[in-house]
N, CA, C and O atoms as a GROMACS GRO file, in nm:
protein
  400
    1MET      N    1   0.135   0.759   0.475
    1MET     CA    2   0.161   0.637   0.400
    1MET      C    3   0.268   0.557   0.471
    1MET      O    4   0.361   0.613   0.530
    2ALA      N    5   0.255   0.427   0.464
    2ALA     CA    6   0.357   0.339   0.520
    2ALA      C    7   0.477   0.341   0.427
    2ALA      O    8   0.462   0.332   0.305
    3ASP      N    9   0.594   0.351   0.483
    3ASP     CA   10   0.711   0.358   0.397
    3ASP      C   11   0.771   0.220   0.371
    3ASP      O   12   0.731   0.120   0.431
    4ALA      N   13   0.869   0.218   0.280
    4ALA     CA   14   0.930   0.091   0.238
    4ALA      C   15   0.998   0.019   0.352
    4ALA      O   16   0.992  -0.103   0.360
    5LYS      N   17   1.064   0.092   0.442
    5LYS     CA   18   1.134   0.029   0.555
    5LYS      C   19   1.035  -0.040   0.648
    5LYS      O   20   1.060  -0.151   0.694
    6GLN      N   21   0.921   0.026   0.675
    6GLN     CA   22   0.820  -0.036   0.761
    6GLN      C   23   0.767  -0.164   0.697
    6GLN      O   24   0.748  -0.264   0.766
    7THR      N   25   0.744  -0.162   0.567
    7THR     CA   26   0.696  -0.280   0.497
    7THR      C   27   0.795  -0.394   0.511
    7THR      O   28   0.756  -0.508   0.538
    8GLU      N   29   0.922  -0.364   0.494
    8GLU     CA   30   1.026  -0.466   0.504
    8GLU      C   31   1.030  -0.526   0.644
    8GLU      O   32   1.043  -0.648   0.658
    9GLU      N   33   1.019  -0.443   0.747
    9GLU     CA   34   1.025  -0.492   0.885
    9GLU      C   35   0.907  -0.583   0.916
    9GLU      O   36   0.924  -0.687   0.979
   10VAL      N   37   0.788  -0.546   0.872
   10VAL     CA   38   0.670  -0.627   0.898
   10VAL      C   39   0.679  -0.758   0.823
   10VAL      O   40   0.647  -0.863   0.879
   11GLU      N   41   0.722  -0.755   0.697
   11GLU     CA   42   0.732  -0.877   0.619
   11GLU      C   43   0.829  -0.976   0.683
   11GLU      O   44   0.803  -1.097   0.683
   12GLY      N   45   0.937  -0.927   0.737
   12GLY     CA   46   1.037  -1.015   0.796
   12GLY      C   47   0.989  -1.079   0.924
   12GLY      O   48   1.042  -1.183   0.964
   13SER      N   49   0.890  -1.021   0.989
   13SER     CA   50   0.845  -1.073   1.118
   13SER      C   51   0.726  -1.168   1.108
   13SER      O   52   0.697  -1.238   1.205
   14ALA      N   53   0.659  -1.172   0.996
   14ALA     CA   54   0.538  -1.254   0.982
   14ALA      C   55   0.574  -1.392   0.930
   14ALA      O   56   0.656  -1.407   0.840
   15SER      N   57   0.511  -1.493   0.988
   15SER     CA   58   0.537  -1.630   0.943
   15SER      C   59   0.476  -1.656   0.807
   15SER      O   60   0.522  -1.745   0.736
   16HIS      N   61   0.376  -1.581   0.768
   16HIS     CA   62   0.310  -1.598   0.639
   16HIS      C   63   0.334  -1.475   0.553
   16HIS      O   64   0.242  -1.427   0.486
   17SER      N   65   0.455  -1.424   0.555
   17SER     CA   66   0.488  -1.301   0.486
   17SER      C   67   0.494  -1.321   0.335
   17SER      O   68   0.496  -1.433   0.284
   18LEU      N   69   0.496  -1.209   0.267
   18LEU     CA   70   0.510  -1.208   0.122
   18LEU      C   71   0.653  -1.244   0.085
   18LEU      O   72   0.741  -1.243   0.171
   19PRO      N   73   0.676  -1.276  -0.041
   19PRO     CA   74   0.813  -1.302  -0.084
   19PRO      C   75   0.900  -1.178  -0.056
   19PRO      O   76   0.849  -1.067  -0.042
   20ALA      N   77   1.029  -1.200  -0.050
   20ALA     CA   78   1.122  -1.090  -0.024
   20ALA      C   79   1.099  -0.977  -0.124
   20ALA      O   80   1.066  -1.001  -0.240
   21THR      N   81   1.117  -0.856  -0.077
   21THR     CA   82   1.098  -0.739  -0.161
   21THR      C   83   1.219  -0.720  -0.251
   21THR      O   84   1.333  -0.720  -0.204
   22SER      N   85   1.194  -0.706  -0.381
   22SER     CA   86   1.303  -0.687  -0.476
   22SER      C   87   1.354  -0.543  -0.467
   22SER      O   88   1.288  -0.455  -0.414
   23GLU      N   89   1.472  -0.523  -0.521
   23GLU     CA   90   1.530  -0.388  -0.524
   23GLU      C   91   1.440  -0.294  -0.605
   23GLU      O   92   1.423  -0.178  -0.569
   24GLN      N   93   1.384  -0.344  -0.713
   24GLN     CA   94   1.295  -0.262  -0.795
   24GLN      C   95   1.170  -0.221  -0.715
   24GLN      O   96   1.126  -0.107  -0.722
   25ASP      N   97   1.115  -0.315  -0.639
   25ASP     CA   98   0.998  -0.284  -0.556
   25ASP      C   99   1.033  -0.180  -0.450
   25ASP      O  100   0.954  -0.090  -0.422
   26ARG      N  101   1.150  -0.193  -0.391
   26ARG     CA  102   1.194  -0.093  -0.291
   26ARG      C  103   1.206   0.045  -0.354
   26ARG      O  104   1.166   0.145  -0.294
   27GLU      N  105   1.262   0.050  -0.475
   27GLU     CA  106   1.276   0.177  -0.544
   27GLU      C  107   1.140   0.238  -0.577
   27GLU      O  108   1.120   0.359  -0.563
   28LEU      N  109   1.046   0.155  -0.620
   28LEU     CA  110   0.912   0.204  -0.647
   28LEU      C  111   0.844   0.255  -0.520
   28LEU      O  112   0.778   0.359  -0.522
   29ALA      N  113   0.862   0.182  -0.411
   29ALA     CA  114   0.802   0.225  -0.284
   29ALA      C  115   0.862   0.357  -0.238
   29ALA      O  116   0.790   0.444  -0.189
   30LEU      N  117   0.991   0.373  -0.253
   30LEU     CA  118   1.056   0.497  -0.215
   30LEU      C  119   1.008   0.612  -0.303
   30LEU      O  120   0.981   0.721  -0.254
   31ARG      N  121   0.998   0.587  -0.434
   31ARG     CA  122   0.951   0.691  -0.525
   31ARG      C  123   0.808   0.731  -0.491
   31ARG      O  124   0.775   0.849  -0.489
   32ALA      N  125   0.722   0.632  -0.463
   32ALA     CA  126   0.583   0.662  -0.427
   32ALA      C  127   0.576   0.747  -0.300
   32ALA      O  128   0.496   0.840  -0.291
   33THR      N  129   0.661   0.714  -0.204
   33THR     CA  130   0.666   0.792  -0.079
   33THR      C  131   0.708   0.936  -0.107
   33THR      O  132   0.649   1.029  -0.054
   34GLN      N  133   0.810   0.953  -0.189
   34GLN     CA  134   0.857   1.088  -0.222
   34GLN      C  135   0.751   1.167  -0.298
   34GLN      O  136   0.731   1.286  -0.273
   35GLU      N  137   0.683   1.101  -0.390
   35GLU     CA  138   0.577   1.168  -0.466
   35GLU      C  139   0.462   1.208  -0.375
   35GLU      O  140   0.407   1.317  -0.387
   36PHE      N  141   0.426   1.119  -0.284
   36PHE     CA  142   0.319   1.151  -0.189
   36PHE      C  143   0.360   1.269  -0.102
   36PHE      O  144   0.283   1.364  -0.084
   37ASP      N  145   0.481   1.263  -0.047
   37ASP     CA  146   0.528   1.369   0.042
   37ASP      C  147   0.535   1.505  -0.028
   37ASP      O  148   0.517   1.609   0.036
   38SER      N  149   0.560   1.504  -0.158
   38SER     CA  150   0.568   1.630  -0.233
   38SER      C  151   0.430   1.677  -0.281
   38SER      O  152   0.418   1.784  -0.340
   39GLY      N  153   0.327   1.596  -0.257
   39GLY     CA  154   0.192   1.634  -0.297
   39GLY      C  155   0.155   1.596  -0.438
   39GLY      O  156   0.050   1.638  -0.488
   40ASP      N  157   0.238   1.517  -0.505
   40ASP     CA  158   0.211   1.473  -0.642
   40ASP      C  159   0.136   1.340  -0.636
   40ASP      O  160   0.192   1.234  -0.664
   41TYR      N  161   0.008   1.347  -0.600
   41TYR     CA  162  -0.071   1.227  -0.575
   41TYR      C  163  -0.100   1.147  -0.702
   41TYR      O  164  -0.111   1.025  -0.697
   42GLU      N  165  -0.111   1.215  -0.815
   42GLU     CA  166  -0.134   1.146  -0.942
   42GLU      C  167  -0.015   1.054  -0.975
   42GLU      O  168  -0.034   0.937  -1.008
   43SER      N  169   0.106   1.109  -0.966
   43SER     CA  170   0.225   1.028  -0.991
   43SER      C  171   0.240   0.918  -0.888
   43SER      O  172   0.280   0.806  -0.920
   44CYS      N  173   0.208   0.950  -0.764
   44CYS     CA  174   0.214   0.851  -0.656
   44CYS      C  175   0.123   0.732  -0.688
   44CYS      O  176   0.163   0.617  -0.672
   45LEU      N  177   0.001   0.761  -0.732
   45LEU     CA  178  -0.092   0.652  -0.766
   45LEU      C  179  -0.039   0.569  -0.882
   45LEU      O  180  -0.053   0.447  -0.882
   46THR      N  181   0.021   0.634  -0.980
   46THR     CA  182   0.079   0.562  -1.093
   46THR      C  183   0.190   0.469  -1.046
   46THR      O  184   0.198   0.354  -1.088
   47THR      N  185   0.275   0.519  -0.958
   47THR     CA  186   0.385   0.439  -0.906
   47THR      C  187   0.334   0.324  -0.820
   47THR      O  188   0.385   0.212  -0.830
   48ILE      N  189   0.235   0.350  -0.736
   48ILE     CA  190   0.178   0.243  -0.653
   48ILE      C  191   0.113   0.136  -0.740
   48ILE      O  192   0.120   0.018  -0.708
   49THR      N  193   0.051   0.177  -0.850
   49THR     CA  194  -0.008   0.080  -0.942
   49THR      C  195   0.100  -0.010  -1.003
   49THR      O  196   0.079  -0.130  -1.020
   50LYS      N  197   0.214   0.048  -1.036
   50LYS     CA  198   0.326  -0.032  -1.086
   50LYS      C  199   0.375  -0.129  -0.979
   50LYS      O  200   0.405  -0.245  -1.007
   51LEU      N  201   0.382  -0.082  -0.856
   51LEU     CA  202   0.424  -0.166  -0.745
   51LEU      C  203   0.324  -0.280  -0.722
   51LEU      O  204   0.363  -0.392  -0.691
   52ALA      N  205   0.198  -0.250  -0.738
   52ALA     CA  206   0.094  -0.351  -0.717
   52ALA      C  207   0.101  -0.464  -0.821
   52ALA      O  208   0.049  -0.573  -0.798
   53ALA      N  209   0.164  -0.437  -0.934
   53ALA     CA  210   0.178  -0.541  -1.036
   53ALA      C  211   0.256  -0.660  -0.983
   53ALA      O  212   0.229  -0.774  -1.022
   54THR      N  213   0.352  -0.636  -0.894
   54THR     CA  214   0.430  -0.746  -0.837
   54THR      C  215   0.393  -0.774  -0.692
   54THR      O  216   0.423  -0.881  -0.640
   55ARG      N  217   0.328  -0.679  -0.626
   55ARG     CA  218   0.297  -0.694  -0.484
   55ARG      C  219   0.148  -0.668  -0.461
   55ARG      O  220   0.109  -0.604  -0.363
   56GLY      N  221   0.066  -0.718  -0.551
   56GLY     CA  222  -0.078  -0.693  -0.547
   56GLY      C  223  -0.149  -0.736  -0.421
   56GLY      O  224  -0.253  -0.680  -0.387
   57HIS      N  225  -0.095  -0.835  -0.350
   57HIS     CA  226  -0.160  -0.883  -0.227
   57HIS      C  227  -0.099  -0.823  -0.102
   57HIS      O  228  -0.133  -0.863   0.010
   58ASP      N  229  -0.010  -0.729  -0.120
   58ASP     CA  230   0.055  -0.662  -0.007
   58ASP      C  231  -0.043  -0.561   0.053
   58ASP      O  232  -0.084  -0.466  -0.014
   59LEU      N  233  -0.080  -0.582   0.177
   59LEU     CA  234  -0.180  -0.497   0.241
   59LEU      C  235  -0.134  -0.352   0.252
   59LEU      O  236  -0.217  -0.262   0.244
   60LYS      N  237  -0.006  -0.329   0.269
   60LYS     CA  238   0.044  -0.192   0.277
   60LYS      C  239   0.033  -0.122   0.142
   60LYS      O  240   0.005  -0.002   0.136
   61VAL      N  241   0.054  -0.194   0.035
   61VAL     CA  242   0.038  -0.136  -0.099
   61VAL      C  243  -0.108  -0.097  -0.120
   61VAL      O  244  -0.137   0.011  -0.170
   62MET      N  245  -0.200  -0.185  -0.081
   62MET     CA  246  -0.342  -0.153  -0.094
   62MET      C  247  -0.380  -0.033  -0.008
   62MET      O  248  -0.454   0.055  -0.052
   63HIS      N  249  -0.328  -0.029   0.114
   63HIS     CA  250  -0.355   0.083   0.205
   63HIS      C  251  -0.303   0.213   0.145
   63HIS      O  252  -0.374   0.314   0.141
   64ASN      N  253  -0.179   0.211   0.098
   64ASN     CA  254  -0.119   0.332   0.044
   64ASN      C  255  -0.192   0.381  -0.081
   64ASN      O  256  -0.202   0.501  -0.105
   65HIS      N  257  -0.242   0.287  -0.160
   65HIS     CA  258  -0.320   0.326  -0.278
   65HIS      C  259  -0.447   0.399  -0.235
   65HIS      O  260  -0.482   0.502  -0.292
   66ALA      N  261  -0.516   0.346  -0.134
   66ALA     CA  262  -0.638   0.409  -0.086
   66ALA      C  263  -0.610   0.549  -0.030
   66ALA      O  264  -0.686   0.642  -0.056
   67VAL      N  265  -0.503   0.563   0.046
   67VAL     CA  266  -0.468   0.693   0.103
   67VAL      C  267  -0.433   0.793  -0.007
   67VAL      O  268  -0.480   0.907  -0.005
   68ALA      N  269  -0.351   0.752  -0.102
   68ALA     CA  270  -0.311   0.842  -0.211
   68ALA      C  271  -0.432   0.884  -0.294
   68ALA      O  272  -0.443   1.001  -0.333
   69ALA      N  273  -0.523   0.791  -0.321
   69ALA     CA  274  -0.644   0.825  -0.397
   69ALA      C  275  -0.730   0.924  -0.320
   69ALA      O  276  -0.788   1.015  -0.378
   70PHE      N  277  -0.739   0.907  -0.189
   70PHE     CA  278  -0.817   0.998  -0.106
   70PHE      C  279  -0.754   1.138  -0.106
   70PHE      O  280  -0.826   1.238  -0.117
   71TYR      N  281  -0.624   1.145  -0.096
   71TYR     CA  282  -0.557   1.275  -0.101
   71TYR      C  283  -0.572   1.339  -0.238
   71TYR      O  284  -0.590   1.460  -0.249
   72LYS      N  285  -0.564   1.258  -0.344
   72LYS     CA  286  -0.581   1.309  -0.480
   72LYS      C  287  -0.718   1.373  -0.497
   72LYS      O  288  -0.734   1.471  -0.570
   73SER      N  289  -0.817   1.316  -0.429
   73SER     CA  290  -0.953   1.370  -0.439
   73SER      C  291  -0.970   1.500  -0.360
   73SER      O  292  -1.079   1.557  -0.357
   74GLY      N  293  -0.864   1.544  -0.296
   74GLY     CA  294  -0.874   1.663  -0.212
   74GLY      C  295  -0.941   1.632  -0.080
   74GLY      O  296  -0.999   1.721  -0.016
   75LEU      N  297  -0.934   1.508  -0.038
   75LEU     CA  298  -0.995   1.459   0.087
   75LEU      C  299  -1.147   1.473   0.084
   75LEU      O  300  -1.210   1.494   0.187
   76THR      N  301  -1.204   1.460  -0.036
   76THR     CA  302  -1.349   1.478  -0.050
   76THR      C  303  -1.426   1.348  -0.071
   76THR      O  304  -1.544   1.341  -0.037
   77LYS      N  305  -1.364   1.248  -0.125
   77LYS     CA  306  -1.436   1.123  -0.155
   77LYS      C  307  -1.429   1.029  -0.035
   77LYS      O  308  -1.368   0.922  -0.041
   78THR      N  309  -1.494   1.071   0.072
   78THR     CA  310  -1.488   0.995   0.196
   78THR      C  311  -1.556   0.860   0.186
   78THR      O  312  -1.511   0.762   0.246
   79ASP      N  313  -1.665   0.852   0.110
   79ASP     CA  314  -1.733   0.722   0.096
   79ASP      C  315  -1.644   0.620   0.028
   79ASP      O  316  -1.638   0.505   0.070
   80GLU      N  317  -1.574   0.662  -0.078
   80GLU     CA  318  -1.482   0.570  -0.147
   80GLU      C  319  -1.367   0.530  -0.054
   80GLU      O  320  -1.325   0.414  -0.054
   81PHE      N  321  -1.317   0.624   0.024
   81PHE     CA  322  -1.208   0.596   0.116
   81PHE      C  323  -1.253   0.499   0.224
   81PHE      O  324  -1.181   0.404   0.257
   82LYS      N  325  -1.370   0.521   0.280
   82LYS     CA  326  -1.423   0.430   0.382
   82LYS      C  327  -1.443   0.290   0.325
   82LYS      O  328  -1.413   0.191   0.391
   83ARG      N  329  -1.492   0.283   0.202
   83ARG     CA  330  -1.514   0.153   0.136
   83ARG      C  331  -1.381   0.081   0.117
   83ARG      O  332  -1.372  -0.040   0.141
   84ALA      N  333  -1.279   0.154   0.073
   84ALA     CA  334  -1.146   0.094   0.052
   84ALA      C  335  -1.088   0.044   0.184
   84ALA      O  336  -1.028  -0.063   0.189
   85LEU      N  337  -1.105   0.123   0.290
   85LEU     CA  338  -1.055   0.081   0.421
   85LEU      C  339  -1.131  -0.038   0.476
   85LEU      O  340  -1.073  -0.126   0.539
   86ALA      N  341  -1.261  -0.042   0.452
   86ALA     CA  342  -1.342  -0.156   0.498
   86ALA      C  343  -1.298  -0.283   0.425
   86ALA      O  344  -1.290  -0.390   0.486
   87GLU      N  345  -1.271  -0.272   0.296
   87GLU     CA  346  -1.223  -0.388   0.219
   87GLU      C  347  -1.087  -0.433   0.271
   87GLU      O  348  -1.062  -0.553   0.286
   88LEU      N  349  -1.001  -0.338   0.298
   88LEU     CA  350  -0.869  -0.370   0.352
   88LEU      C  351  -0.882  -0.435   0.489
   88LEU      O  352  -0.811  -0.532   0.519
   89HIS      N  353  -0.970  -0.385   0.571
   89HIS     CA  354  -0.994  -0.443   0.704
   89HIS      C  355  -1.037  -0.588   0.692
   89HIS      O  356  -0.990  -0.674   0.767
   90SER      N  357  -1.126  -0.616   0.598
   90SER     CA  358  -1.170  -0.754   0.576
   90SER      C  359  -1.054  -0.845   0.538
   90SER      O  360  -1.044  -0.957   0.586
   91LYS      N  361  -0.967  -0.794   0.451
   91LYS     CA  362  -0.852  -0.874   0.409
   91LYS      C  363  -0.756  -0.898   0.524
   91LYS      O  364  -0.697  -1.006   0.536
   92VAL      N  365  -0.739  -0.798   0.610
   92VAL     CA  366  -0.653  -0.814   0.727
   92VAL      C  367  -0.710  -0.920   0.818
   92VAL      O  368  -0.638  -1.009   0.864
   93CYS      N  369  -0.840  -0.913   0.845
   93CYS     CA  370  -0.904  -1.012   0.932
   93CYS      C  371  -0.891  -1.152   0.875
   93CYS      O  372  -0.863  -1.246   0.949
   94ILE      N  373  -0.911  -1.167   0.747
   94ILE     CA  374  -0.899  -1.298   0.683
   94ILE      C  375  -0.756  -1.349   0.695
   94ILE      O  376  -0.735  -1.467   0.722
   95SER      N  377  -0.657  -1.259   0.674
   95SER     CA  378  -0.518  -1.303   0.682
   95SER      C  379  -0.479  -1.342   0.823
   95SER      O  380  -0.390  -1.425   0.842
   96ILE      N  381  -0.545  -1.284   0.923
   96ILE     CA  382  -0.518  -1.322   1.062
   96ILE      C  383  -0.584  -1.455   1.094
   96ILE      O  384  -0.523  -1.540   1.158
   97LEU      N  385  -0.708  -1.474   1.050
   97LEU     CA  386  -0.780  -1.597   1.079
   97LEU      C  387  -0.728  -1.716   0.999
   97LEU      O  388  -0.724  -1.829   1.048
   98PHE      N  389  -0.688  -1.690   0.875
   98PHE     CA  390  -0.641  -1.795   0.785
   98PHE      C  391  -0.504  -1.757   0.731
   98PHE      O  392  -0.493  -1.715   0.615
   99PRO      N  393  -0.400  -1.770   0.811
   99PRO     CA  394  -0.269  -1.721   0.771
   99PRO      C  395  -0.203  -1.794   0.656
   99PRO      O  396  -0.104  -1.745   0.602
  100PHE      N  397  -0.252  -1.907   0.616
  100PHE     CA  398  -0.184  -1.981   0.509
  100PHE      C  399  -0.268  -1.994   0.388
  100PHE      O  400  -0.225  -2.053   0.290
   0.00000   0.00000   0.00000
């Protein structure tokens, strides 16, 4: 999973970045990372869902949600994971072609 520091660095470098990350969002991202690292994928998904409420268009949040859901499935729902990654890929391409 991408961590909160990586998200912050990428946001600061993009001309069409998301609004600044709030302290609450940073705390949620850190908690989600800790939950994922400890193997508590259910809690991680809950935390990422809370984070998505304010950062729903953040590609890293979407990516991390897909990864956590895949791990929660025991790495068995490969079709759903591929579909989520394909959707994310499309959004990345659109954001590159149409940055504003």
